[in-house]
N, C-alpha and C positions, 0 to 999 in steps of 0.2 A: 235911334237912341237905345241905350242899353236897358234891358228889362229890369225893373225894380221889383225886389222881394219885400214882402211885408214882414213884420216882426215874427209871426208864428212860423213862417217858412224858415227864417234864420234859426229859430230855436230848434226846429226839427232837424235841420242840417247839423247844427252843433251837437245835438244828442246822438245823431248817427255816428259822427266822428268820434265822440267819447266812447260809445259802445265798441267801435272798432279798435280804439286804443286799449280798452280794457281786455277785449278778447285777445288782442295781439300780446299784451303783457302777460296774461295768464298762460298763453301758449309758450312764450319765452321762458317763463318760470318752470313750467313742466319740462320743457326741453333741457334746461340747465340741470334740473334734478336728475333726469334720466342720464345726462352726460356724466354727472358725478358717480352715479351707480355703475355705469359702464367703465369709468376710469378705475373705480375700486376693484371691480371684477377683473379688469385687465392687469392691474397690479398684482392681484392674488395669483392669476394664471402665470405671470412672469416669475413670481417667487417660486411657485411649484415647479415650473420648468427648470429653474436654476438648481433647485434641490435635486431634481431627477438627474440632471446632467452631472452634478457633483457625485451623486451615488453611483452613476454608471462609470465615471472616471475612477472612483475608488475601487469598484468591483473589478475593473480592468487591471488596475494595479495589483490587486490581490491575486488575480488569475495569472498575471505575468510572473509574480514572485513564486507562485506554486509551480509554474511551468519550469522555471529555473531550478527549483528544488527537485522537481521530478527528473530533470536532465542530470543533475548531480547524482540522484539515486540510481539512474540507469548506468552512469559511469562506475559507481561503486559496485553495482551488480555484475558488470563486466569484469571488474577486478576479482570479485568473488568467484566468478566462473573460471578465471585463470587459476585461482587457488584450487578449485575443485579438479581441474584438469591435472594439476601437479599431484593431487592426492590419488587420482586414478593411475597416474604413471607409477607412483610409489607402490600402489596395490599390484600393478602388473609385475614390478620387480620382485615383490614379495612372493608372487605366484611362481616366478622363475626359481627362487630359492627353495620353495617348497618342492618343486619338481626335482631339483638337484638332490635334496635330502632324501626323497623317496628313491631316487636312483642309487644313492649310496647305500640305503638300506637293502635294496635288492642285491647289490654286490656283496654285502656282508652275509646275507642269507645264502648266496651262492658259495661263498667261501666256507661257510659252516657245513654245507652239504658236501663239499669237496673233502673237508677234514673228516667228516663222518665216514666217507668212502675209504679214505686212507687208513683210518683206524680199523675198519673191518678187514681190509687186506692184510694189515700187519698182524692181526690176531690169527688169521688163517695161515699165514706164511711161516711164523716162528713160534712154536710152543716153548722152545728153550729161552725165548726172550720175554718170558712172562713178567719178570721184574721190570724190564724196560717198558714192556707193554702197559703194565700197571701204572708206571710213572707217567707214561705217555697219556694213558686214560685219565689219570689225575689232572695232568695239565690241560687235557682236552676239556674235562668237565669244568675246570676253572675258567678256561677260555669261553666255553659255551655259556657258563653263567654270566661271564662278563658281557658276552655278545647279547645275551637275553636282556640283561639290565640296560645295555646301551640301546637295544632295539625298543625296549619299553620306554626309555627316555625319549628316543626319537619319535616313537608313536605318539607319546604325550605332547611332544613339541609340534608334531604334525596336526594333531587335533586342535591344539591351541592356535596354530596358524590358520587352520580352516575356520575356526570360530571367529578369529579376528578379521579374516577376509570377508566372511559372510556379514559380520556386523558393519564393516566398512562399506560393503556394497549396499546394505539396507539404508545406512545413513546417507550415502551418496544419492540413492534413489529418492529418499524423502526430501533432501535438500533441493534436488532438481525439480521435484513436484512443487515445492513451496516457491522456488524462484520463478517457475512458470506461472504460478498464481499471482505473484507480484507484477508479472509482465502482462497480465490479461488486458490491461487498458483501463479506460476511464469508465466508472460506474454510471448507470443511469439514475433517474430520479427515484425509481421504486426500489433500488438496491441499496441496502445498508451494509457497509463493510465492517466486520467484527474482529478480524484477525490482525490486531495491532502488533503482535509479536510473532516472529517466524523463527523457529528453532534452527540454530546454526548460522543465522544471519545477524548482523549488528542491529541492536534495538533502534538506534536512530534511523537507520536505513528503512526498516519496515514501517516505522512510525511516519516518516516523511511520505512514503508511498501511500499509506492509508490516509494521511491528511489530504493528499492530492486527490484521491478517489472520492472522499466525502465532499470536499469543496466542489469538485466537478459535478457530483451528483446534485448538490444544492443549486449550482448554476443551471443544470438541466431542468430542475424543478421550476426555477424562476422563468426560464424560457418557455416552459409549458403552462405558466400561470398558476402553478401549485405552490403558493407561498407557504401553506401550513406544513407540507412535507419538507420544503427547504429549511424551515425553522427547526424541524426535528433533526435534520442533518447538522445544522449549526450548533444546536444544543448538545448533540452527541460529541461534536468536535471540542466544545468547551470542556466537557467532562474529561475526555482523554488528554487534552492539553494540560489540564490541572494535575492529572496523574503523572505525566511525563516530565513536565517542567521545562526549563531552558534546553535548547534554544527555541523549541516550538511555542513556548509561552509568549514569545514576542508577537505572535500572530493573533493573540487573544483580542487586542483592541480592535483590529480590523474586522474580526468576526462579529464582535459586539456591535460595531458601527453598522454592519450590514443588517443585523437583527433589528436595530433601532429604525433604520431606514425602511425596512419592510414590515415594521410594526408586528413583530413576531408574537408578542404577548396577546395582542388583539386577535391575530390570526389563530393562535392556539385556543383562545376562548370560543371563537366562532366554530372551530372544528369540533370542540367538545360538545357544544350545543347542538 
């Protein structure tokens, strides 16, 4: 026969079951609350990941645009180098003309010496031809004066040509130095580029090269984790873009978006503290 339980045993069993249900319900409620917290944290992490990916894509777009602009700048630099080669060829031609002028001057001096020798021989050979000799001397003096004036004019022209050649050589050397500086490559995080205008080169060309250097420097700062210095590069770019205007001003929105994404104002405050 099955064992019979008295009333107190049933009450005890029922209490134990109720305590189990209460404990299980409390655990389920705590587990559900934890699950909601984890879901909220997971949602926040997904949102941050999305923003980071969007920022990275935007930065890649800016870098690609700057790469294309730098390629165009290199093409323009090559064209400018061709013009410089033409100027050097013209300078060489000018040097040839100068050599020819000096050669003509030496010939005139030789002719003058020959004429002086002939005059001396004429005076010694014929005393009776004093009148003719006087006239000849008069003509000689006139010719000598003319030659002296012409020699003086040629000398002045030679000095002017020398001065022009020296100035052209100095300008060519300066342009080559500045072109080499534009071709130095991409700056690093610690380098701030200040020469936005290069004498003898188009303003837009030097500005595009400088913009590429500063943007690359800011990118290098981001790669190194130095957000504050990257913000300084971007702030400097905004100032120069404001001065230059179109077409570089079209990049202003992209730079401002990068500054917002990297919280440049907060980074600047932290750096100053």
